N, C-alpha and C positions, 0 to 999 in steps of 0.2 A: 601893439602894432611890435617891441620888439618878441612877444610871442611867437607874429605872426611869419617874420622875420625867421623864427625857429621851423616851424613847422610845416612850411610849404615846401620847404631844399629834402626835408626826411622824408614829411610824407610823397614828395616825388621817389623817390632813394626806394621808399620803397615800395611801391609801385611797380621800379624796376627790378627789385630783388621778386617778390613776387612771381612776375613776370617771368625771367628767369628759371624759376625756379619751374615755374609749369612747364618751361618747355626742356627743364629737364628732364622733370618724369615724364613727360611726356615721348621723347628718347630713349628713354633706357627702359620705357613700361613695355612689354607685351603681354596680355591678358594667356592667349595662348601658355606662355614663359613664367610669365610669375605668378604665382598663389594672388588673391584676395589681400591677407593680410601682409604682407609684403606691400602691395598695392593700397594700402590706407597705413601706413607705418612711414613710409615715405613723402604721402601725404601729411600725415600727422607733424614729419619731419621740415616740410614746406611749409606750414602756417607757423609751426614756433621761431620760426629765419621769419615771417615776417612779422607775426607780432612782434618777436624784438630790436627789429629795425624800428618797427611801426608806432610803436610806447615804451619798448626801452631805452631805446636813445634822446626821447625828444624827451622822459624823465629824466636824463643822467645830463641833458646842457641845462635844462631849467635849475634843477637841481645844483649846476655849477653855477649858473650864475645869479643864482638868493644866495648861497653861502660866499661865496669872491660882495657883494652887497652887507652882509652880516657883518665879513671881516672887516673891507674899508669904512666902512661909513659906524659904524658901533665903536671900534675899537682904536 
């Protein structure tokens, strides 16, 4: 129950960030102007932003909850 309360807002946030990254790439990329390598780099950066928010943030929050539980319950 606690983990669902943490994961659901982070999932929404990561979805919004992914949509914003895709819109940014679409707005700032032109196949005629940019090379395929630059488009691939922009896509890779957008994926890293998405994964950082979707995976990294919940791991940090869960680690903080576990650390606080050990600190206050065991000591």
